[in-house]
NUROKE-112255 format. One line per 5 residues: their letters; for each residue x, y, z of N, C-alpha, C. Coordinates in Angstrom, 2 decimals, padded with zeros to 5 digits. Example, Ala and Ser with C-alpha at 12.3 -4.5 7.8 and 13.67 -1.06 7.14 Angstrom:
2
AS	013.19/-005.69/007.80/012.30/-004.50/007.80/013.20/-003.30/007.80 | 012.85/-002.25/007.08/013.67/-001.06/007.14/012.90/000.03/007.87 .
This chain:
231
XXXXX	-014.19/-013.67/-005.34/-013.49/-013.97/-004.12/-014.01/-014.00/-002.76 | -013.29/-014.84/-001.88/-013.69/-014.76/-000.52/-013.09/-013.55/000.28 | -014.21/-013.06/000.73/-013.58/-011.48/001.83/-013.17/-012.65/003.11 | -011.85/-012.33/003.72/-011.93/-012.73/005.05/-010.33/-012.37/005.38 | -010.16/-012.57/006.50/-009.24/-011.87/007.35/-007.83/-012.43/007.13 .
XXXXX	-007.15/-012.01/006.57/-005.49/-012.74/006.10/-004.37/-011.38/006.62 | -004.14/-011.46/007.83/-003.48/-010.26/008.66/-002.11/-010.69/008.42 | -001.05/-011.73/008.43/000.29/-011.74/008.57/000.56/-011.21/007.11 | 000.66/-011.18/005.80/001.18/-010.57/004.63/001.00/-008.94/004.81 | 000.17/-008.50/005.62/-000.05/-006.67/005.53/000.79/-006.31/006.15 .
XXXXX	001.82/-006.81/007.35/002.89/-006.27/007.64/004.28/-006.07/006.67 | 004.30/-007.16/005.91/005.12/-007.24/004.76/004.92/-006.07/003.87 | 003.52/-005.90/003.45/003.29/-005.58/002.07/003.01/-003.64/002.52 | 002.81/-003.18/003.98/002.49/-001.59/004.26/003.88/-001.45/004.66 | 004.30/-000.25/004.58/005.18/000.56/004.86/004.99/000.85/006.55 .
XXXXX	005.42/000.09/007.27/005.21/000.18/008.54/005.35/001.69/009.52 | 006.46/001.88/008.97/006.86/003.68/009.67/005.58/004.70/009.72 | 004.95/004.06/008.39/003.64/005.37/008.39/002.45/004.95/009.07 | 002.14/003.35/009.71/001.20/003.48/010.43/001.67/002.73/011.72 | 002.27/003.11/012.55/003.07/002.51/013.65/002.79/003.52/014.83 .
XXXXX	001.58/003.99/014.96/001.12/005.16/015.96/000.14/004.82/017.13 | -000.19/003.57/017.07/-000.64/003.03/018.12/-000.21/003.05/019.54 | -000.78/003.46/020.52/-000.35/003.61/022.12/000.59/002.09/022.20 | 001.78/002.24/022.65/002.30/000.73/022.86/002.36/-000.08/024.20 | 002.46/-001.17/023.68/001.95/-001.98/025.05/003.32/-002.77/025.48 .
XXXXX	004.14/-001.69/026.41/005.53/-002.28/027.25/005.02/-003.72/028.08 | 006.60/-004.33/028.00/006.25/-005.48/028.84/006.11/-005.16/030.22 | 005.45/-005.77/030.88/005.05/-005.64/032.40/004.01/-004.62/032.54 | 003.03/-003.86/031.52/002.58/-002.75/031.99/001.18/-003.14/032.14 | 000.95/-004.46/031.82/-000.71/-005.23/032.18/-001.48/-004.48/031.09 .
XXXXX	-001.19/-003.88/030.05/-002.61/-003.81/028.93/-002.86/-004.86/028.47 | -004.35/-005.07/028.26/-005.29/-006.33/027.74/-004.77/-006.18/025.84 | -004.41/-007.33/025.61/-004.33/-007.18/023.98/-005.70/-006.88/023.75 | -005.30/-005.93/022.30/-006.58/-005.55/021.41/-006.78/-004.53/021.83 | -006.93/-003.71/023.19/-007.29/-002.63/023.81/-006.95/-001.37/023.20 .
XXXXX	-007.43/-000.75/022.20/-007.09/000.50/021.75/-008.20/001.65/021.19 | -008.16/002.55/021.11/-009.02/003.46/020.67/-009.64/003.01/019.54 | -011.01/002.82/019.58/-011.52/002.42/018.08/-011.27/003.51/017.06 | -011.27/004.70/017.37/-011.04/005.49/016.19/-009.47/005.41/015.36 | -008.50/004.48/016.35/-007.43/004.46/015.56/-007.56/003.52/014.46 .
XXXXX	-008.36/002.93/013.82/-008.93/001.52/012.81/-009.87/002.32/012.20 | -010.57/002.93/012.79/-011.91/003.13/012.04/-011.70/004.81/010.87 | -010.63/004.44/010.47/-010.36/005.68/009.33/-009.80/004.74/008.15 | -009.11/005.50/007.02/-008.80/004.54/005.46/-007.05/004.58/006.16 | -006.10/003.96/005.34/-004.85/003.58/005.73/-004.43/005.19/005.54 .
XXXXX	-004.70/005.55/004.43/-004.43/007.12/003.94/-004.61/008.08/004.94 | -005.70/008.19/005.57/-005.83/009.07/006.65/-004.70/008.92/007.72 | -004.66/007.51/007.96/-003.63/007.37/009.21/-002.53/008.08/008.87 | -001.90/007.33/007.69/-000.52/007.84/007.12/-000.42/009.47/007.10 | -001.60/010.37/006.63/-001.52/011.69/006.23/-001.20/012.12/007.84 .
XXXXX	-001.99/011.77/008.73/-002.02/012.03/010.24/-000.72/012.20/010.60 | 000.38/010.99/010.32/001.55/010.80/010.78/002.60/012.02/009.93 | 002.06/011.95/008.92/002.85/013.10/007.93/002.47/014.46/008.58 | 001.43/014.94/009.12/001.43/016.25/009.60/002.25/016.37/011.10 | 002.11/015.34/011.64/002.89/015.37/012.91/004.52/015.14/013.03 .
XXXXX	004.95/014.51/011.64/006.55/014.48/011.81/006.57/014.57/010.56 | 006.44/015.77/009.43/006.81/015.94/008.12/008.03/015.44/007.77 | 009.22/015.87/008.66/010.57/015.96/008.51/011.31/014.61/008.98 | 010.83/013.82/009.50/011.16/012.84/010.33/011.25/011.56/008.87 | 012.43/011.07/009.03/012.88/009.82/007.86/011.57/009.04/007.73 .
XXXXX	011.08/008.43/006.98/010.16/007.49/006.75/010.50/006.25/006.16 | 011.42/006.86/005.14/011.50/005.49/004.22/013.33/005.57/003.87 | 014.43/004.74/004.22/015.86/004.74/004.13/016.17/003.38/003.24 | 016.78/003.43/001.94/017.09/002.29/001.08/018.58/002.83/000.56 | 019.04/001.89/-000.14/020.17/002.37/-000.77/019.69/003.45/-002.15 .
XXXXX	018.47/003.27/-002.57/018.33/003.90/-003.72/017.58/005.18/-003.02 | 017.14/005.29/-002.04/015.86/006.56/-001.75/016.12/006.74/-000.12 | 015.87/008.14/-000.11/015.65/008.61/001.44/014.86/009.57/001.57 | 013.42/008.96/001.97/012.37/010.13/001.69/011.82/010.39/003.20 | 011.55/011.64/003.73/011.00/011.92/004.92/009.32/011.63/004.79 .
XXXXX	008.90/011.60/005.54/007.16/011.45/005.48/006.81/012.61/004.66 | 007.19/013.93/004.68/006.55/014.68/003.56/006.78/014.62/002.39 | 008.36/014.39/002.17/008.55/014.10/000.78/008.18/012.52/000.42 | 007.74/011.59/001.01/006.95/010.29/000.74/005.48/010.54/000.49 | 004.87/011.73/001.24/003.25/012.07/000.77/003.51/012.75/-000.75 .
XXXXX	004.19/013.69/-000.95/004.34/014.23/-002.20/004.50/013.23/-003.47 | 005.35/012.20/-003.19/005.48/011.42/-003.99/004.50/010.63/-004.29 | 003.57/009.92/-003.05/002.45/009.34/-003.31/001.53/010.32/-004.11 | 001.14/011.81/-003.56/000.45/012.40/-004.39/000.48/012.37/-005.84 | 001.75/012.56/-006.38/001.97/012.51/-007.93/002.02/011.56/-008.68 .
XXXXX	002.15/010.18/-007.62/001.88/009.25/-008.58/000.24/008.87/-008.66 | -000.71/008.90/-007.39/-001.91/009.03/-007.31/-002.62/009.71/-008.38 | -002.05/011.11/-008.69/-002.42/011.62/-009.86/-002.21/011.20/-011.17 | -001.66/010.35/-011.62/-001.18/009.67/-012.48/-002.34/008.36/-012.88 | -002.43/007.96/-011.55/-003.71/006.71/-011.49/-004.96/007.23/-011.96 .
XXXXX	-005.33/008.53/-011.47/-006.67/008.91/-011.40/-006.44/009.42/-013.10 | -005.92/010.23/-013.22/-005.84/010.88/-014.89/-005.99/009.56/-015.65 | -005.37/008.38/-015.56/-005.24/007.10/-016.59/-006.80/006.48/-016.05 | -007.16/006.17/-014.97/-008.73/005.14/-014.59/-009.58/006.17/-014.23 | -009.40/007.26/-013.93/-010.71/008.19/-013.68/-011.08/008.16/-011.89 .
XXXXX	-011.89/008.67/-011.47/-012.10/008.71/-009.67/-012.79/007.57/-009.37 | -013.44/006.75/-010.13/-014.26/005.75/-009.71/-013.68/004.55/-008.58 | -014.13/003.87/-008.05/-013.49/002.97/-007.46/-012.82/001.88/-008.46 | -011.61/001.08/-008.12/-011.52/-000.20/-008.97/-010.01/-000.92/-008.16 | -009.28/-001.38/-009.27/-008.02/-001.98/-008.39/-007.26/-001.68/-009.80 .
XXXXX	-006.26/-001.48/-009.11/-004.65/-001.36/-009.68/-003.90/-002.21/-009.38 | -003.22/-002.70/-010.28/-001.89/-004.08/-010.12/-000.69/-003.11/-010.18 | 000.01/-003.69/-009.21/001.45/-003.17/-008.93/002.53/-004.21/-009.32 | 003.44/-003.59/-010.05/004.58/-004.78/-010.49/006.03/-003.64/-010.16 | 006.45/-004.17/-009.14/007.81/-003.37/-008.34/008.19/-004.27/-007.87 .
XXXXX	009.75/-003.82/-007.64/010.84/-004.84/-006.66/010.31/-004.16/-005.29 | 011.27/-005.09/-004.40/010.79/-004.37/-003.11/012.04/-003.32/-002.69 | 011.23/-002.32/-002.72/012.24/-001.04/-002.55/011.05/000.19/-002.50 | 011.78/001.65/-002.16/010.73/002.60/-001.49/009.71/002.86/-002.92 | 009.92/002.87/-003.72/008.97/003.01/-004.84/007.55/002.30/-004.68 .
XXXXX	007.90/000.61/-004.30/006.92/000.07/-003.71/005.80/000.55/-002.85 | 006.29/001.34/-002.08/005.75/001.54/-001.12/004.73/002.83/-001.32 | 005.72/003.59/-001.81/004.73/004.74/-002.54/003.85/004.24/-003.28 | 003.98/003.28/-004.30/002.66/002.75/-005.25/001.75/002.51/-004.46 | 001.50/001.44/-003.76/000.52/000.93/-002.64/-000.04/002.26/-001.86 .
XXXXX	000.75/003.02/-001.53/-000.07/004.28/-001.09/-000.72/005.35/-001.94 | -000.23/005.39/-003.16/-000.70/005.97/-004.05/-002.28/005.65/-004.80 | -002.30/004.22/-004.58/-003.50/003.48/-005.41/-004.53/003.59/-004.14 | -004.09/003.36/-002.96/-005.39/003.91/-001.84/-005.42/005.48/-001.83 | -004.65/006.37/-002.06/-004.83/007.81/-001.98/-006.06/008.02/-003.61 .
XXXXX	-005.76/007.17/-004.44/-006.50/007.42/-005.53/-007.95/007.04/-005.27 | -008.17/006.31/-004.31/-009.60/005.30/-004.07/-009.59/004.08/-004.90 | -008.48/003.18/-005.11/-008.33/001.96/-005.82/-008.07/001.49/-004.80 | -008.04/000.13/-004.81/-007.34/-001.22/-004.12/-006.06/-001.45/-004.92 | -005.08/-002.36/-004.50/-004.10/-002.45/-005.24/-004.12/-004.00/-005.11 .
XXXXX	-003.12/-004.53/-006.12/-002.68/-005.87/-006.44/-001.67/-006.29/-006.53 | -000.66/-006.77/-005.62/000.44/-006.53/-005.47/001.04/-007.56/-006.33 | 002.29/-007.62/-007.29/002.45/-008.83/-008.32/004.22/-008.52/-008.10 | 004.57/-009.70/-007.64/006.09/-009.91/-007.26/006.84/-010.15/-008.66 | 007.61/-009.36/-009.20/008.45/-009.68/-010.49/009.28/-010.77/-010.69 .
XXXXX	009.50/-011.48/-009.44/010.14/-012.66/-009.35/009.43/-014.11/-009.50 | 008.03/-013.71/-009.62/007.23/-014.63/-009.62/007.05/-015.21/-011.14 | 007.03/-016.58/-011.73/006.94/-017.02/-013.16/005.84/-016.24/-013.86 | 006.23/-016.22/-015.22/005.33/-015.31/-016.07/003.88/-015.84/-015.81 | 003.71/-017.03/-016.02/002.28/-017.95/-015.74/001.79/-017.66/-014.73 .
XXXXX	002.31/-017.44/-013.77/001.56/-017.05/-012.50/000.92/-015.57/-012.45 | 001.88/-014.58/-012.91/001.79/-013.03/-012.69/000.70/-013.08/-013.79 | 000.37/-013.64/-014.94/-000.40/-013.69/-015.78/-001.97/-014.38/-015.53 | -001.68/-015.05/-014.62/-003.05/-015.74/-014.04/-003.70/-015.04/-013.12 | -002.75/-014.11/-012.28/-003.11/-013.24/-010.91/-003.75/-012.11/-011.79 .
XXXXX	-002.58/-011.73/-012.65/-003.59/-010.58/-013.48/-004.52/-010.16/-013.73 | -004.83/-011.40/-014.36/-006.29/-011.94/-015.50/-007.27/-012.24/-014.63 | -006.95/-012.81/-013.30/-008.14/-013.06/-012.24/-008.76/-011.58/-011.55 | -007.37/-010.76/-011.42/-008.36/-009.80/-010.64/-008.88/-008.65/-011.19 | -008.36/-008.63/-012.33/-008.90/-007.80/-013.46/-009.19/-006.22/-013.02 .
XXXXX	-007.65/-005.95/-013.01/-007.02/-004.39/-012.43/-007.63/-003.72/-014.06 | -007.74/-002.33/-013.30/-008.09/-001.18/-014.47/-006.95/-000.85/-014.92 | -005.74/-001.05/-014.58/-004.33/-000.41/-014.80/-003.23/-001.34/-014.29 | -002.27/-000.91/-014.48/-000.69/-002.07/-014.33/000.35/-000.74/-014.30 | 000.28/-000.52/-012.69/001.56/000.06/-012.47/003.00/-000.63/-012.35 .
XXXXX	004.09/000.15/-012.85/005.24/-000.59/-013.16/006.49/000.10/-013.16 | 007.23/-000.08/-012.23/008.64/000.72/-012.12/009.34/000.18/-013.57 | 010.53/001.34/-013.66/011.17/001.05/-015.00/011.87/-000.46/-014.83 | 012.55/-000.60/-013.64/013.27/-002.13/-013.57/012.12/-003.23/-014.17 | 010.78/-003.10/-014.27/009.90/-004.46/-014.50/009.19/-003.61/-015.79 .
XXXXX	009.67/-003.00/-016.74/008.97/-002.45/-017.60/008.54/-003.53/-018.73 | 009.58/-004.36/-018.99/009.72/-005.40/-020.10/008.49/-006.59/-019.73 | 008.86/-007.08/-018.28/007.66/-007.54/-017.51/006.28/-007.29/-017.98 | 005.91/-005.98/-017.83/004.61/-005.42/-017.55/004.14/-005.23/-019.16 | 005.06/-004.77/-020.06/004.70/-004.87/-021.22/004.42/-006.17/-021.68 .
XXXXX	004.86/-007.14/-021.46/004.52/-008.90/-021.62/003.22/-009.34/-021.22 | 002.80/-008.95/-020.10/001.80/-009.35/-019.01/000.86/-008.62/-019.87 | 000.54/-007.45/-020.34/-000.30/-006.48/-020.64/-000.78/-007.13/-022.10 | 000.09/-007.21/-022.82/000.06/-007.55/-024.44/-001.51/-006.57/-024.72 | -001.25/-005.17/-024.63/-002.19/-004.35/-025.07/-003.70/-004.39/-024.48 .
XXXXX	-003.68/-005.42/-023.41/-005.00/-005.29/-022.81/-005.86/-004.41/-021.71 | -004.48/-003.88/-021.39/-004.80/-002.55/-020.42/-003.94/-001.59/-020.02 | -004.44/-000.52/-019.30/-003.40/000.88/-019.33/-002.37/000.40/-018.48 | -001.20/000.99/-018.87/000.25/000.92/-018.01/000.75/002.12/-017.65 | 000.75/002.23/-016.50/001.25/003.62/-016.00/002.73/003.31/-015.25 .
XXXXX	003.80/003.84/-016.28/005.36/003.57/-015.90/005.78/004.79/-014.31 | 006.21/004.03/-013.29/006.53/005.13/-012.49/007.90/005.06/-012.59 | 008.86/006.18/-012.70/010.21/006.30/-012.14/010.11/007.64/-011.20 | 010.18/006.80/-010.20/010.57/007.94/-008.86/011.77/008.87/-009.10 | 012.70/008.52/-009.68/013.85/009.33/-010.10/013.65/010.78/-010.97 .
XXXXX	012.09/010.70/-011.49/011.93/011.98/-012.41/010.79/012.76/-011.64 | 010.55/012.31/-010.38/009.46/012.75/-009.69/010.12/013.80/-008.91 | 009.29/014.87/-008.55/010.21/015.85/-007.52/009.62/015.37/-006.23 | 010.31/015.01/-005.21/009.62/014.70/-003.92/009.37/016.09/-003.02 | 009.84/017.02/-003.34/009.70/018.28/-002.56/008.58/019.07/-003.57 .
XXXXX	007.78/018.65/-004.58/006.63/019.15/-005.20/005.32/018.82/-004.60 | 004.83/019.66/-004.51/003.50/019.60/-003.36/002.13/019.54/-004.59 | 001.11/018.13/-004.77/000.20/017.99/-005.70/-001.07/018.68/-005.18 | -001.52/019.72/-005.82/-002.67/019.98/-005.06/-003.85/019.57/-005.88 | -004.88/019.01/-005.62/-005.98/018.43/-005.93/-006.98/017.39/-005.38 .
XXXXX	-008.03/017.35/-005.14/-009.28/016.69/-004.36/-008.95/015.11/-004.68 | -009.23/014.38/-003.38/-009.01/013.09/-003.63/-009.96/012.50/-002.94 | -010.72/011.33/-003.59/-011.76/010.57/-003.27/-011.76/010.43/-001.22 | -012.73/010.29/-001.07/-013.00/009.59/000.89/-013.17/008.06/000.45 | -012.36/008.04/001.33/-012.25/006.16/001.51/-012.69/005.64/002.95 .
XXXXX	-014.00/004.95/002.95/-014.14/004.24/004.27/-013.86/003.29/004.57 | -013.45/002.98/005.87/-012.72/002.29/006.62/-012.91/000.47/006.17 | -014.16/000.15/005.98/-014.53/-001.05/005.21/-014.54/-001.43/004.01 | -014.04/-000.40/003.34/-013.57/-000.55/002.24/-012.30/-001.41/001.32 | -012.43/-002.17/000.51/-011.37/-002.83/000.25/-009.76/-002.01/-000.13 .
XXXXX	-008.79/-002.72/000.67/-007.56/-001.97/000.19/-006.52/-002.55/-000.58 | -006.57/-004.13/-000.71/-005.65/-004.99/-001.59/-006.07/-005.93/-001.75 | -005.88/-006.88/-002.58/-006.14/-008.11/-002.91/-004.86/-009.16/-003.19 | -004.58/-010.01/-002.17/-003.44/-010.71/-001.90/-003.68/-011.86/-002.33 | -002.91/-012.39/-003.15/-003.20/-013.60/-003.99/-002.26/-014.89/-003.25 .
XXXXX	-002.95/-016.15/-002.56/-001.78/-016.88/-002.01/-002.23/-018.29/-002.81 | -001.48/-019.31/-002.66/-001.42/-020.36/-003.53/-002.82/-021.07/-003.15 | -003.20/-021.33/-001.99/-004.50/-021.86/-001.75/-004.42/-023.51/-001.58 | -004.86/-024.16/-001.19/-004.97/-025.94/-001.26/-005.04/-026.07/-002.20 | -004.83/-025.77/-003.32/-005.33/-026.61/-004.90/-004.12/-026.10/-005.44 .
XXXXX	-003.08/-025.01/-005.10/-001.84/-024.70/-005.79/-002.34/-023.51/-006.69 | -003.40/-023.43/-007.15/-004.30/-022.05/-007.98/-003.93/-021.00/-007.30 | -003.44/-020.09/-007.62/-003.37/-018.57/-006.44/-004.94/-017.95/-006.62 | -004.92/-017.96/-005.37/-006.67/-017.37/-004.93/-006.51/-015.88/-003.94 | -006.98/-015.46/-004.58/-007.38/-013.68/-004.33/-008.24/-013.39/-002.71 .
XXXXX	-007.34/-012.83/-001.69/-008.07/-012.85/-000.39/-007.85/-011.15/-000.54 | -009.30/-010.66/-000.07/-009.31/-009.04/-000.01/-009.27/-008.82/001.55 | -009.03/-007.54/001.50/-008.59/-007.24/002.68/-008.75/-005.46/002.95 | -009.92/-005.05/003.93/-010.19/-003.83/004.13/-009.61/-003.01/005.04 | -009.49/-001.87/004.73/-008.35/-000.71/005.41/-008.55/-001.19/006.98 .
XXXXX	-009.82/-001.33/007.31/-010.40/-001.35/009.15/-009.36/-002.88/009.00 | -009.20/-003.74/008.64/-008.72/-005.04/008.77/-007.01/-004.77/008.89 | -006.56/-004.02/007.95/-004.81/-003.83/007.98/-004.80/-002.69/009.31 | -005.54/-001.76/009.38/-004.80/-000.76/010.53/-005.02/-001.51/011.95 | -006.09/-002.61/012.25/-006.18/-003.50/013.25/-005.10/-004.25/013.26 .
XXXXX	-004.74/-004.67/012.28/-003.36/-005.48/012.68/-002.21/-004.65/012.85 | -002.03/-003.83/012.34/-000.74/-002.88/012.64/-000.81/-002.20/014.07 | -002.09/-001.91/014.28/-002.61/-001.83/015.86/-001.90/-002.85/016.76 | -002.62/-004.06/016.57/-002.03/-005.12/017.40/-000.05/-005.56/017.39 | 000.23/-005.50/016.08/001.64/-005.65/015.76/002.55/-004.59/016.47 .
XXXXX	002.33/-003.42/016.41/003.04/-002.34/017.03/002.73/-002.23/018.61 | 001.75/-002.72/019.14/001.50/-002.45/020.72/002.36/-003.96/021.40 | 002.24/-005.12/020.19/002.63/-006.35/020.95/004.39/-006.05/021.02 | 004.66/-005.62/020.21/006.42/-005.18/020.04/006.89/-003.85/020.88 | 005.70/-003.02/021.40/006.25/-001.90/022.24/006.65/-000.85/020.94 .
XXXXX	006.20/-000.96/020.05/006.79/000.27/019.07/006.24/001.71/019.29 | 006.62/002.48/019.22/006.21/004.04/019.45/006.74/005.02/018.41 | 006.10/006.28/018.51/006.52/006.90/017.54/007.99/007.67/018.04 | 008.67/007.41/019.48/009.81/007.71/019.42/010.79/006.42/019.04 | 010.58/005.87/018.34/011.63/004.83/017.55/011.87/005.40/016.59 .
X	013.28/004.72/016.12/013.60/004.93/015.09/014.05/003.77/014.16 .
C-alpha cells in the first residue's frame, strides 16, 4: 500500500472533541494558516487525547442517544478495550480491524487500538459483505473488534481465520481505572489504514500517520476557530 497524505476522512474518523486543543485562528486576527507550535503534532494521537483528559477530566467528551461520557470516563473505557486488544494480540505493532456503527463505542475502539500500539482499519457495517471481506483480507489485521450490534457480520467475515474481540460497552464500567503499562508510539507511526474506492473501483488502502492526523486536526480547528471553551 502507498503511504500518502489523505486528510479529509480523518475529521470524520476521529473524535474531534478529543483533539481540538490547537490555538484557534479567529477571523481577522491575521494568523498565517498552518502556523502552530510543532510540539502540537510531534506526539501520538493518544498522548494528545490524554493531555485533554488531564486538563478537562469531567468535561463531556461524547454525547449520543446511547452514551454520555466525560473525558475521564472515555479514557477509562479506552483503556479497558485496549487491554482486551493487548491480551489477545500481544504488545507488538500490528493492525486491528474495527466493525462498529457510528456511535460512541466506535470512537472508544479507535482510541483503544492506538492505545494498544496498533493501527486500526475501519470497516463500515453498511458495506456489502464482499467489500468488507476484500478490505479485511487485504489489510491482514491481527484481530477484529466488533460491537454486539455487528457480531453476526463479524463472525461471517472471520470464518475462523482471525481473533474476534467483542466489545459491549454496556458491560464496561466507565468509572473503573485500568492500571497497566502501554507501548510508546512515535508520531511517524501508522495510525490507521483507510480504504477508498480508487480509480479502478477496487478498494485501496491509504495509510495515515499520527503526525499527519494531528496536523490536519490543528489546521481544521484553527481555520474554524474552535477552542477549548467551545461546547
